[in-house]
C-alpha positions as CSV (number, residue, x, y, z in Angstrom):
1,M,-66.1,24.0,18.5
2,T,-67.3,22.1,21.0
3,H,-65.9,18.8,21.1
4,E,-69.3,16.3,20.9
5,I,-69.8,13.0,20.2
6,T,-71.7,12.7,17.0
7,G,-73.5,10.6,14.4
8,T,-70.3,10.7,12.1
9,T,-67.8,10.2,15.2
10,R,-65.1,7.1,14.6
11,L,-64.2,4.3,17.3
12,T,-60.6,3.6,18.0
13,A,-60.0,1.8,20.8
14,L,-57.4,-0.6,23.2
15,L,-57.8,-4.2,23.8
16,G,-56.2,-6.2,26.7
17,S,-55.9,-7.1,30.3
18,P,-56.0,-5.7,32.3
19,V,-56.5,-2.0,30.8
20,A,-57.6,-0.1,33.6
21,H,-54.8,1.6,34.4
22,S,-54.2,2.5,30.9
23,I,-53.6,6.2,29.8
24,S,-53.9,5.6,26.3
25,P,-58.0,6.9,26.4
26,Q,-56.7,10.3,27.9
27,M,-53.7,10.8,25.6
28,H,-55.6,10.2,22.5
29,N,-59.1,11.7,22.9
30,E,-56.7,15.1,24.0
31,A,-55.3,14.4,20.7
32,F,-58.2,14.6,19.2
33,R,-59.1,17.1,21.0
34,I,-56.8,19.4,20.2
35,L,-56.9,18.7,16.7
36,N,-60.5,19.2,16.6
37,L,-60.9,15.6,14.9
38,D,-64.3,13.1,15.0
39,Y,-62.9,10.1,17.0
40,R,-63.0,8.9,20.3
41,Y,-61.0,5.9,21.9
42,L,-62.2,3.7,24.2
43,A,-60.6,0.8,27.0
44,F,-62.0,-2.4,26.7
45,D,-60.8,-5.5,29.0
46,V,-60.8,-8.5,27.0
47,T,-59.8,-12.1,27.5
48,P,-57.3,-14.0,25.7
49,A,-60.7,-16.4,25.1
50,D,-63.1,-13.9,23.6
51,L,-60.4,-12.0,21.6
52,P,-62.3,-13.4,18.1
53,K,-65.8,-12.4,19.1
54,A,-63.9,-8.9,20.0
55,V,-62.1,-8.3,17.4
56,A,-65.3,-9.9,14.7
57,G,-67.6,-7.6,17.0
58,L,-65.4,-4.5,15.9
59,A,-64.7,-4.9,12.8
60,S,-68.5,-5.0,12.3
61,I,-69.6,-1.5,13.8
62,H,-67.0,-0.1,11.3
63,I,-64.1,0.8,14.2
64,R,-61.4,2.8,12.6
65,G,-58.6,1.3,14.1
66,F,-57.2,-0.2,17.8
67,N,-54.2,-1.1,19.9
68,L,-53.1,-4.6,21.5
69,T,-51.7,-5.1,24.5
70,M,-50.5,-7.6,26.8
71,P,-51.6,-10.7,26.5
72,H,-53.0,-9.8,23.0
73,K,-50.2,-8.9,20.4
74,I,-49.6,-12.3,18.9
75,A,-52.9,-14.0,19.5
76,I,-54.5,-11.0,17.4
77,L,-52.4,-12.5,14.3
78,P,-54.8,-15.3,13.3
79,L,-57.5,-12.8,13.5
80,L,-56.3,-10.8,10.8
81,D,-56.1,-10.2,7.2
82,E,-52.7,-8.4,6.3
83,L,-49.0,-7.5,8.3
84,T,-47.3,-5.1,7.5
85,P,-43.8,-5.9,6.7
86,A,-42.7,-4.1,10.6
87,A,-45.6,-6.2,12.2
88,R,-44.4,-9.6,9.7
89,L,-40.9,-9.1,10.9
90,A,-41.5,-8.8,14.3
91,G,-44.0,-11.6,14.8
92,A,-46.8,-9.0,16.6
93,V,-48.9,-6.8,16.3
94,N,-49.8,-3.4,18.8
95,T,-51.9,-1.4,16.2
96,V,-55.0,-2.6,13.3
97,I,-56.1,-0.2,10.7
98,N,-59.8,-1.5,9.7
99,E,-59.8,-0.3,5.7
100,N,-63.0,-0.9,4.3
101,G,-63.8,-4.3,6.7
102,H,-60.0,-4.9,5.6
103,L,-57.6,-5.4,8.3
104,I,-54.5,-5.0,8.5
105,G,-52.0,-5.7,11.2
106,H,-48.7,-3.1,12.1
107,T,-46.2,-2.3,15.5
108,T,-45.3,0.6,16.5
109,D,-43.6,-1.0,19.7
110,G,-40.1,-0.7,18.4
111,I,-40.6,2.6,17.0
112,G,-41.6,3.8,20.5
113,Y,-38.8,2.3,22.5
114,M,-36.1,3.3,20.2
115,Q,-37.6,7.1,20.3
116,S,-38.0,6.9,24.2
117,V,-34.1,5.8,24.5
118,K,-33.0,9.0,23.1
119,D,-35.6,10.9,25.0
120,A,-33.8,9.4,28.3
121,G,-30.8,10.8,26.6
122,H,-28.6,7.7,25.6
123,D,-27.4,6.5,22.3
124,I,-26.6,2.6,22.1
125,I,-26.7,2.3,18.5
126,G,-23.2,0.2,18.0
127,K,-23.5,-1.4,21.5
128,T,-24.9,-4.2,23.0
129,M,-28.4,-5.1,24.7
130,T,-29.8,-7.8,27.0
131,L,-33.6,-8.0,26.1
132,L,-35.8,-9.8,29.0
133,G,-38.5,-11.7,27.4
134,A,-40.0,-12.5,23.8
135,G,-43.4,-11.7,23.6
136,G,-45.0,-9.0,21.1
137,A,-43.5,-5.6,22.6
138,A,-39.8,-7.5,23.2
139,T,-39.5,-8.3,19.3
140,A,-41.1,-5.5,18.1
141,I,-37.9,-3.8,20.5
142,C,-35.4,-6.4,19.1
143,V,-36.5,-5.6,15.5
144,Q,-36.2,-2.2,15.5
145,A,-33.3,-2.2,17.6
146,A,-31.6,-4.3,15.0
147,L,-33.0,-2.4,11.9
148,D,-31.3,1.0,14.1
149,G,-28.0,-0.4,14.1
150,V,-27.8,-2.0,18.0
151,A,-24.9,-4.3,17.4
152,A,-25.8,-7.1,19.4
153,I,-29.0,-8.4,21.5
154,H,-29.2,-11.0,24.1
155,M,-32.9,-11.8,24.0
156,L,-33.4,-14.0,27.3
157,K,-36.8,-16.2,27.9
158,R,-37.8,-19.0,29.1
159,K,-37.0,-22.7,27.4
160,N,-41.0,-23.6,26.9
161,L,-43.3,-24.6,23.7
162,S,-42.2,-20.8,21.9
163,W,-38.2,-21.2,22.3
164,D,-38.1,-23.0,19.1
165,D,-39.9,-20.5,17.4
166,T,-38.8,-17.6,19.2
167,Q,-35.0,-19.0,17.8
168,K,-36.3,-18.9,14.1
169,F,-37.2,-15.8,14.7
170,I,-33.8,-13.9,16.1
171,N,-32.1,-15.8,13.6
172,T,-34.5,-14.4,10.4
173,I,-33.8,-10.6,12.3
174,A,-29.1,-11.3,12.3
175,K,-29.8,-12.2,8.9
176,E,-32.0,-9.0,7.1
177,T,-30.3,-6.9,9.4
178,G,-27.1,-8.2,10.8
179,C,-27.7,-7.5,14.0
180,Q,-26.2,-10.5,16.4
181,I,-28.8,-12.1,18.3
182,M,-28.4,-14.8,20.9
183,L,-30.8,-16.7,22.9
184,H,-30.7,-17.3,26.2
185,D,-32.7,-19.6,29.4
186,I,-34.0,-16.2,31.6
187,T,-33.3,-18.7,34.1
188,D,-29.7,-19.3,33.8
189,K,-28.3,-16.4,36.5
190,D,-24.7,-17.1,35.4
191,T,-25.9,-16.5,31.8
192,L,-28.1,-13.7,32.8
193,R,-24.8,-12.3,34.5
194,S,-22.9,-12.9,31.6
195,C,-25.2,-10.8,29.0
196,I,-25.4,-7.9,31.7
197,Q,-21.6,-7.6,31.4
198,E,-21.4,-7.1,28.3
199,S,-24.2,-5.0,27.8
200,A,-24.9,-1.0,27.8
201,I,-28.5,-1.2,28.0
202,L,-30.8,-3.9,30.2
203,V,-34.4,-4.0,29.2
204,N,-37.3,-5.4,30.8
205,A,-40.0,-6.6,28.3
206,T,-41.6,-8.9,30.7
207,N,-44.9,-8.1,32.7
208,V,-42.8,-8.9,36.0
209,G,-43.0,-5.8,38.3
210,M,-46.3,-5.0,37.3
211,A,-49.3,-4.2,39.0
212,P,-50.7,-5.1,41.2
213,N,-47.3,-8.4,41.8
214,T,-44.9,-4.8,42.2
215,E,-42.6,-6.9,44.7
216,E,-41.1,-9.2,41.9
217,S,-38.2,-8.7,39.4
218,V,-36.5,-11.0,36.7
219,V,-33.0,-10.0,37.8
220,P,-31.2,-10.1,41.2
221,A,-29.9,-6.5,42.4
222,D,-26.7,-8.1,42.6
223,L,-26.5,-8.3,38.8
224,L,-26.4,-4.9,38.1
225,F,-23.2,-2.1,38.2
226,P,-23.7,1.8,37.7
227,E,-22.2,2.0,34.1
228,L,-25.7,0.0,32.9
229,I,-28.6,1.6,31.6
230,V,-31.4,0.2,33.2
231,S,-35.0,0.2,31.1
232,D,-38.5,-0.6,32.0
233,I,-41.4,-1.2,29.7
234,I,-43.5,-1.4,32.8
235,Y,-45.1,2.1,33.7
236,N,-47.7,0.7,36.3
237,P,-45.9,1.6,39.0
238,R,-43.4,4.0,37.1
239,E,-40.5,2.5,39.6
240,T,-40.8,-1.2,39.5
241,L,-38.7,-3.1,41.9
242,L,-36.4,-3.6,39.0
243,L,-35.8,0.3,38.5
244,R,-35.8,0.6,42.3
245,Q,-32.8,-1.9,42.4
246,A,-31.4,0.1,39.5
247,N,-31.5,3.6,41.0
248,A,-30.0,2.3,44.1
249,C,-27.0,0.8,42.5
250,G,-26.6,4.2,40.4
251,C,-27.6,3.1,37.0
252,P,-29.6,5.6,34.8
253,T,-33.0,4.3,34.5
254,F,-36.1,5.0,32.8
255,N,-39.6,4.1,32.4
256,G,-42.3,2.5,29.7
257,L,-44.4,5.9,29.3
258,Y,-42.5,7.8,26.5
259,M,-42.7,4.4,24.9
260,L,-46.6,4.5,25.5
261,L,-46.4,8.1,24.2
262,Y,-44.6,7.6,20.8
263,Q,-46.0,4.3,19.7
264,G,-49.3,5.9,20.4
265,A,-48.3,8.8,18.0
266,A,-47.3,6.4,15.5
267,S,-50.8,4.5,15.9
268,F,-52.7,7.7,16.2
269,E,-51.3,8.7,12.3
270,C,-51.9,5.3,11.2
271,W,-55.9,6.2,11.9
272,T,-55.9,9.9,11.3
273,G,-53.4,10.6,8.6
274,K,-52.3,13.4,11.2
275,K,-49.5,13.9,13.2
276,M,-49.8,13.6,17.4
277,P,-49.4,17.2,18.9
278,V,-46.6,15.3,21.3
279,D,-45.1,18.1,23.0
280,A,-48.9,19.2,24.3
281,I,-49.9,15.7,25.3
282,K,-46.2,14.8,27.0
283,D,-46.5,18.0,29.1
284,K,-50.0,17.0,30.2
285,Y,-49.6,13.3,30.7
286,F,-46.3,12.1,30.4
287,S,-44.0,14.1,33.2
288,Q,-41.5,11.7,34.9
Protein backbone atom coordinates (compact mmCIF):
# COMPACT_ATOMS: atom_id res chain seq x y z
CA MET A 1 0.00 0.00 0.00
CA THR A 2 1.31 3.47 -0.85
CA HIS A 3 1.77 5.74 2.12
CA GLU A 4 -0.63 8.49 1.07
CA ILE A 5 -2.18 11.31 3.05
CA THR A 6 -5.89 10.61 3.42
CA GLY A 7 -8.95 12.19 4.92
CA THR A 8 -8.28 10.26 8.11
CA THR A 9 -4.55 11.00 8.46
CA ARG A 10 -3.66 11.97 12.04
CA LEU A 11 -1.27 14.85 12.62
CA THR A 12 1.67 14.87 15.04
CA ALA A 13 4.23 17.65 15.28
CA LEU A 14 7.22 19.37 16.83
CA LEU A 15 6.95 22.88 18.30
CA GLY A 16 10.11 24.85 19.01
CA SER A 17 12.40 27.61 17.82
CA PRO A 18 14.56 26.85 15.94
CA VAL A 19 13.32 23.56 14.45
CA ALA A 20 14.71 23.57 10.90
CA HIS A 21 17.65 21.38 11.98
CA SER A 22 15.46 18.69 13.57
CA ILE A 23 15.48 15.16 12.20
CA SER A 24 12.35 14.26 14.17
CA PRO A 25 10.10 14.58 11.09
CA GLN A 26 12.24 12.12 9.13
CA MET A 27 12.40 9.55 11.92
CA HIS A 28 8.70 9.66 12.80
CA ASN A 29 7.46 9.70 9.21
CA GLU A 30 9.74 6.80 8.29
CA ALA A 31 8.43 4.85 11.30
CA PHE A 32 4.84 5.58 10.23
CA ARG A 33 5.71 4.37 6.72
CA ILE A 34 7.35 1.15 7.93
CA LEU A 35 4.37 0.30 10.14
CA ASN A 36 1.83 1.52 7.55
CA LEU A 37 0.25 3.94 10.04
CA ASP A 38 -1.97 6.77 8.79
CA TYR A 39 -0.03 9.53 10.58
CA ARG A 40 2.24 12.43 9.59
CA TYR A 41 4.72 14.49 11.62
CA LEU A 42 5.59 18.12 10.85
CA ALA A 43 7.88 20.69 12.49
CA PHE A 44 6.60 24.19 13.30
CA ASP A 45 8.84 27.10 14.29
CA VAL A 46 6.83 28.71 17.10
CA THR A 47 8.05 31.67 19.14
CA PRO A 48 7.40 31.83 22.89
CA ALA A 49 4.88 34.61 22.35
CA ASP A 50 2.92 32.48 19.88
CA LEU A 51 2.97 29.23 21.86
CA PRO A 52 -0.48 29.66 23.49
CA LYS A 53 -2.12 30.40 20.12
CA ALA A 54 -0.31 27.51 18.44
CA VAL A 55 -1.36 24.99 21.10
CA ALA A 56 -4.97 26.20 21.03
CA GLY A 57 -5.01 25.93 17.25
CA LEU A 58 -3.55 22.44 17.20
CA ALA A 59 -6.00 21.26 19.85
CA SER A 60 -8.89 22.71 17.84
CA ILE A 61 -7.93 20.70 14.75
CA HIS A 62 -7.66 17.51 16.86
CA ILE A 63 -3.93 16.91 16.56
CA ARG A 64 -3.04 13.50 18.01
CA GLY A 65 -0.04 14.87 19.86
CA PHE A 66 3.11 16.90 19.62
CA ASN A 67 6.64 17.27 20.93
CA LEU A 68 8.16 20.35 22.54
CA THR A 69 11.76 21.41 22.16
CA MET A 70 13.61 24.51 23.31
CA PRO A 71 12.38 26.96 24.51
CA HIS A 72 8.91 25.53 25.27
CA LYS A 73 9.34 22.57 27.64
CA ILE A 74 8.45 24.56 30.74
CA ALA A 75 6.33 27.29 29.12
CA ILE A 76 3.87 24.62 27.94
CA LEU A 77 2.88 23.62 31.49
CA PRO A 78 0.02 26.10 32.11
CA LEU A 79 -1.46 25.28 28.70
CA LEU A 80 -2.11 21.62 29.57
CA ASP A 81 -5.03 19.88 31.28
CA GLU A 82 -3.02 17.15 33.02
CA LEU A 83 0.54 16.03 33.72
CA THR A 84 1.83 12.49 34.04
CA PRO A 85 3.72 11.69 37.28
CA ALA A 86 7.05 11.88 35.41
CA ALA A 87 6.24 15.30 33.96
CA ARG A 88 5.05 16.56 37.33
CA LEU A 89 8.30 15.50 38.97
CA ALA A 90 10.42 17.01 36.22
CA GLY A 91 8.39 20.20 35.97
CA ALA A 92 8.77 19.98 32.20
CA VAL A 93 7.06 18.40 29.19
CA ASN A 94 8.42 17.29 25.84
CA THR A 95 5.44 15.18 24.72
CA VAL A 96 1.75 16.06 24.63
CA ILE A 97 -1.01 13.52 24.02
CA ASN A 98 -4.42 14.79 22.91
CA GLU A 99 -7.17 12.56 24.31
CA ASN A 100 -10.37 13.96 22.80
CA GLY A 101 -9.42 17.55 23.56
CA HIS A 102 -7.81 16.75 26.91
CA LEU A 103 -4.11 17.65 26.64
CA ILE A 104 -1.83 15.44 28.72
CA GLY A 105 1.79 16.45 29.25
CA HIS A 106 4.49 13.80 29.54
CA THR A 107 8.28 13.75 29.47
CA THR A 108 10.36 11.16 27.65
CA ASP A 109 13.66 13.10 27.66
CA GLY A 110 15.05 11.41 30.75
CA ILE A 111 14.19 7.94 29.47
CA GLY A 112 15.84 8.79 26.16
CA TYR A 113 18.97 10.16 27.79
CA MET A 114 19.56 7.23 30.14
CA GLN A 115 19.11 4.77 27.26
CA SER A 116 21.61 6.79 25.21
CA VAL A 117 24.18 6.39 28.01
CA LYS A 118 23.75 2.61 27.78
CA ASP A 119 23.97 2.74 23.97
CA ALA A 120 27.28 4.56 24.28
CA GLY A 121 28.55 1.65 26.40
CA HIS A 122 28.62 3.31 29.81
CA ASP A 123 27.29 2.34 33.23
CA ILE A 124 26.78 5.36 35.50
CA ILE A 125 24.53 3.74 38.09
CA GLY A 126 25.91 4.33 41.59
CA LYS A 127 28.22 7.07 40.30
CA THR A 128 28.26 10.88 40.32
CA MET A 129 26.99 13.13 37.49
CA THR A 130 27.66 16.79 36.77
CA LEU A 131 24.64 18.20 34.94
CA LEU A 132 24.86 21.62 33.30
CA GLY A 133 21.57 23.50 33.02
CA ALA A 134 18.20 23.41 34.72
CA GLY A 135 15.79 23.72 31.82
CA GLY A 136 13.25 21.16 30.67
CA ALA A 137 15.72 18.59 29.34
CA ALA A 138 18.01 18.97 32.34
CA THR A 139 15.23 18.45 34.89
CA ALA A 140 13.97 15.38 33.02
CA ILE A 141 17.49 13.91 32.95
CA CYS A 142 17.92 14.68 36.65
CA VAL A 143 14.67 12.91 37.55
CA GLN A 144 15.36 9.80 35.48
CA ALA A 145 19.01 9.54 36.56
CA ALA A 146 17.94 9.74 40.20
CA LEU A 147 15.18 7.16 39.69
CA ASP A 148 17.58 4.81 37.87
CA GLY A 149 20.13 4.89 40.69
CA VAL A 150 22.76 7.53 39.93
CA ALA A 151 24.26 8.16 43.39
CA ALA A 152 24.80 11.94 43.26
CA ILE A 153 24.07 14.79 40.86
CA HIS A 154 25.73 18.21 40.76
CA MET A 155 23.31 20.51 38.90
CA LEU A 156 24.78 23.83 37.79
CA LYS A 157 22.91 26.88 36.56
CA ARG A 158 23.06 30.66 36.73
CA LYS A 159 21.91 32.39 39.90
CA ASN A 160 18.86 34.10 38.47
CA LEU A 161 15.15 34.45 39.30
CA SER A 162 14.52 30.70 38.92
CA TRP A 163 17.23 29.72 41.44
CA ASP A 164 14.89 29.19 44.41
CA ASP A 165 12.43 27.19 42.30
CA THR A 166 15.26 24.97 41.09
CA GLN A 167 16.40 24.43 44.68
CA LYS A 168 12.86 23.34 45.63
CA PHE A 169 12.82 20.99 42.64
CA ILE A 170 16.05 19.22 43.56
CA ASN A 171 15.00 18.98 47.21
CA THR A 172 11.82 17.19 46.13
CA ILE A 173 13.63 14.80 43.80
CA ALA A 174 16.31 14.04 46.40
CA LYS A 175 13.65 13.29 49.01
CA GLU A 176 11.62 11.03 46.72
CA THR A 177 14.55 9.09 45.22
CA GLY A 178 17.30 9.11 47.85
CA CYS A 179 19.74 10.54 45.32
CA GLN A 180 22.09 13.24 46.64
CA ILE A 181 21.45 16.33 44.48
CA MET A 182 23.26 19.65 44.89
CA LEU A 183 22.69 22.99 43.15
CA HIS A 184 25.67 25.20 42.25
CA ASP A 185 26.38 28.46 40.44
CA ILE A 186 27.60 27.58 36.94
CA THR A 187 29.65 30.80 36.73
CA ASP A 188 31.87 29.74 39.65
CA LYS A 189 34.81 28.04 37.92
CA ASP A 190 36.30 26.62 41.13
CA THR A 191 32.99 24.97 42.03
CA LEU A 192 32.60 23.68 38.47
CA ARG A 193 36.10 22.20 38.65
CA SER A 194 35.36 20.48 41.98
CA CYS A 195 32.08 19.02 40.71
CA ILE A 196 33.67 17.67 37.53
CA GLN A 197 36.59 16.12 39.43
CA GLU A 198 34.11 14.13 41.56
CA SER A 199 32.09 12.93 38.59
CA ALA A 200 32.09 9.93 36.26
CA ILE A 201 30.08 11.85 33.64
CA LEU A 202 29.63 15.48 32.58
CA VAL A 203 26.36 16.30 30.79
CA ASN A 204 25.75 19.55 28.93
CA ALA A 205 21.96 20.05 28.94
CA THR A 206 22.15 23.75 28.00
CA ASN A 207 21.90 25.12 24.47
CA VAL A 208 25.46 26.52 24.63
CA GLY A 209 27.34 25.25 21.58
CA MET A 210 24.21 24.66 19.49
CA ALA A 211 24.21 25.91 15.89
CA PRO A 212 24.68 28.65 14.88
CA ASN A 213 26.79 29.48 17.97
CA THR A 214 29.08 26.50 17.57
CA GLU A 215 32.24 28.09 19.00
CA GLU A 216 30.86 28.39 22.54
CA SER A 217 31.33 26.04 25.48
CA VAL A 218 30.21 26.22 29.10
CA VAL A 219 33.25 24.27 30.30
CA PRO A 220 36.85 25.48 30.01
CA ALA A 221 39.00 22.80 28.40
CA ASP A 222 41.42 22.72 31.34
CA LEU A 223 38.70 21.24 33.60
CA LEU A 224 38.48 18.01 31.58
CA PHE A 225 40.43 14.79 32.23
CA PRO A 226 40.70 11.56 30.24
CA GLU A 227 38.65 9.34 32.59
CA LEU A 228 35.62 11.67 32.40
CA ILE A 229 32.69 10.70 30.16
CA VAL A 230 31.53 13.86 28.37
CA SER A 231 28.03 14.00 26.94
CA ASP A 232 26.28 16.83 25.11
CA ILE A 233 22.55 16.59 24.42
CA ILE A 234 23.04 18.89 21.39
CA TYR A 235 23.19 17.08 18.05
CA ASN A 236 23.51 20.08 15.71
CA PRO A 237 26.44 20.19 15.30
CA ARG A 238 27.14 16.54 16.02
CA GLU A 239 30.44 17.53 17.58
CA THR A 240 30.12 20.67 19.69
CA LEU A 241 33.11 22.67 20.89
CA LEU A 242 32.76 20.90 24.26
CA LEU A 243 32.95 17.50 22.58
CA ARG A 244 35.92 18.59 20.44
CA GLN A 245 37.72 19.72 23.58
CA ALA A 246 36.85 16.46 25.34
CA ASN A 247 38.01 14.33 22.42
CA ALA A 248 41.31 16.23 22.34
CA CYS A 249 41.70 15.45 26.04
CA GLY A 250 41.06 11.73 25.46
CA CYS A 251 37.62 11.63 27.09
CA PRO A 252 34.95 9.18 25.89
CA THR A 253 32.18 11.30 24.35
CA PHE A 254 28.70 11.08 22.82
CA ASN A 255 26.16 13.59 21.57
CA GLY A 256 22.38 13.94 21.74
CA LEU A 257 21.45 11.85 18.71
CA TYR A 258 20.51 8.68 20.57
CA MET A 259 18.72 10.65 23.28
CA LEU A 260 16.62 12.09 20.45
CA LEU A 261 16.02 8.61 19.05
CA TYR A 262 14.87 7.02 22.29
CA GLN A 263 12.81 9.93 23.57
CA GLY A 264 11.16 10.00 20.13
CA ALA A 265 10.44 6.29 20.29
CA ALA A 266 8.70 6.75 23.64
CA SER A 267 6.62 9.65 22.24
CA PHE A 268 5.74 7.57 19.18
CA GLU A 269 4.34 4.83 21.41
CA CYS A 270 2.32 7.37 23.43
CA TRP A 271 0.55 8.55 20.26
CA THR A 272 0.16 5.30 18.30
CA GLY A 273 0.25 2.52 20.87
CA LYS A 274 2.94 0.89 18.67
CA LYS A 275 6.65 0.35 19.21
CA MET A 276 8.82 2.45 16.93
CA PRO A 277 11.04 0.24 14.69
CA VAL A 278 14.11 1.63 16.43
CA ASP A 279 16.75 -0.49 14.68
CA ALA A 280 15.56 0.55 11.22
CA ILE A 281 15.38 4.22 12.21
CA LYS A 282 18.80 4.06 13.85
CA ASP A 283 20.38 2.53 10.75
CA LYS A 284 18.89 5.14 8.43
CA TYR A 285 19.24 8.37 10.40
CA PHE A 286 21.44 7.92 13.46
CA SER A 287 24.79 6.59 12.37
CA GLN A 288 27.21 8.52 14.55
